[in-house]
N, C-alpha and C positions, 0 to 999 in steps of 0.2 A: 248318548255319544255326541260330543261337541264337533262343530264343524271342522276345527283345527286338527282333531284326531282323524276325522274322515279324509282330510287333505294329505295328512302323513300317511295313513294307510294306503291311500290311492296312489300316492308316489311310490310308496314300497311295492305295491302290487303292479304297478306299471314298470318299475325296474327289474324286479323279478321275472315278469311276463317277457319283456324284451331280451333278458340274459338267456331265459329258457329258448326263445326264439332263435337267438344267435347261435346257441350250442346245438339246437336241432338242425339248423342250415349247415353249419360247418361239419358236424360230424356225421350225420345221417344222410344229407343231401350233397355232400362233398363239394359244395359251392365254391370254395377257395383252394381246393386241392390241398388242403393241409393235412387231413386224416385220410388216409386211403381205405384203411380197414378198421372199424370201429371195435372189432373183437367179436361180434354176433353177426351171424348171417341168416338169410332165409326169412322165414315168418316172424321170428323173434326180433329181427331187426326192424321189419315193417311195423309191428306192434309197439315197440319202444319208440320209433319215430312218431307214430301216430299219437301215442299218449304224451309225449313231450310237446307235440304240437297242441294238443287239446289243452294241456296244462297252460302253455304259453297264452293261448287265445283267452281262457276262462281268466287269468290273471290280468291281462290287458283290458278286457271288458269291464271286470269287477273294478280296477283301478280307476278307469275312466268315469265309471257309475259314481265310486265315491267322491272323485273330485268334481264331478258336476253337481252332486248332491251337496257338497260345501260351500259351493259357490252362491 
């Protein structure tokens, strides 16, 4: 895989990770007060929030790794 492809994939992963993080903050943490009830409650809400946060972190770290590897 070339360094240009790594950089492209890195940018894509960083973008997707950032989007997942924003969605997690808006929907599950109610940070901006836009969404009052995401439609799930209790333990399922906590699990979905945790999984989305984990996916966001993995995508961000993977994207940064690929960007650093390509430079």
